[in-house]
C-alpha positions as CSV (number, residue, x, y, z in Angstrom):
1,M,30.3,48.2,-23.9
2,N,26.5,47.8,-24.1
3,P,24.7,45.2,-22.0
4,I,23.9,42.9,-24.9
5,R,27.6,42.6,-25.9
6,L,28.6,42.0,-22.3
7,V,26.0,39.1,-22.0
8,A,27.3,37.8,-25.3
9,V,30.9,37.7,-24.1
10,V,29.9,36.1,-20.8
11,L,28.0,33.4,-22.7
12,I,30.9,32.7,-25.0
13,I,33.3,32.4,-22.1
14,A,30.9,30.2,-20.1
15,G,30.4,27.9,-23.1
16,A,34.1,27.6,-23.7
17,L,34.7,26.7,-20.0
18,A,31.8,24.2,-20.2
19,L,33.5,22.5,-23.2
20,A,36.9,22.6,-21.6
21,Y,36.0,21.2,-18.1
22,G,32.8,19.3,-18.8
23,G,31.4,20.1,-15.4
24,F,32.1,21.3,-11.9
25,S,32.0,19.9,-8.3
26,Y,31.1,21.4,-5.0
27,T,31.0,20.3,-1.3
28,K,27.7,20.2,0.5
29,D,27.4,20.0,4.3
30,S,24.5,18.1,5.7
31,T,23.5,17.0,9.2
32,A,23.5,13.3,9.6
33,V,22.6,12.8,13.3
34,K,21.6,15.3,16.0
35,L,21.2,14.0,19.5
36,G,20.8,16.8,22.0
37,P,24.0,18.9,22.1
38,L,25.8,16.3,19.9
39,E,25.7,16.9,16.2
40,L,27.4,14.9,13.4
41,T,27.8,16.5,10.0
42,V,28.7,14.9,6.7
43,K,30.5,16.6,3.8
44,E,29.3,15.3,0.5
45,K,31.0,16.1,-2.8
46,E,28.5,16.7,-5.5
47,T,29.5,16.8,-9.2
48,V,27.4,18.5,-11.9
49,N,28.1,17.5,-15.5
50,V,27.5,20.1,-18.2
51,P,26.2,18.6,-21.4
52,L,28.2,19.1,-24.6
53,W,25.1,20.6,-26.3
54,A,24.8,23.3,-23.5
55,G,28.4,24.5,-24.0
56,I,28.0,24.6,-27.8
57,G,24.6,26.3,-27.5
58,A,26.0,29.0,-25.2
59,I,28.8,29.8,-27.6
60,V,26.3,29.9,-30.6
61,V,23.9,32.2,-28.7
62,G,26.7,34.4,-27.5
63,G,28.0,34.7,-31.0
64,V,24.6,35.6,-32.4
65,L,24.1,38.2,-29.7
66,L,27.6,39.6,-30.3
67,V,26.9,40.0,-34.1
68,A,23.3,41.3,-33.5
69,G,24.5,43.7,-30.8
70,G,27.3,45.0,-33.0
71,K,24.9,45.9,-35.8
72,R,22.5,47.8,-33.6
73,G,25.2,49.9,-31.9
């Protein structure tokens, strides 16, 4: 499989996941207070929303690359 087709498949899968889930979340550790040897940390949950147009755009671009990569190969 050539690199263009691989990128196309990855874009299509990423776009489909973006449409299915709509975003993702992760946990970020940050230091709240540090007094000498005592340190307090806070875990914050961050959420990133993926816009609908980004998921559709990734699928479209992946499809175009898949078709264009297939004609060249």
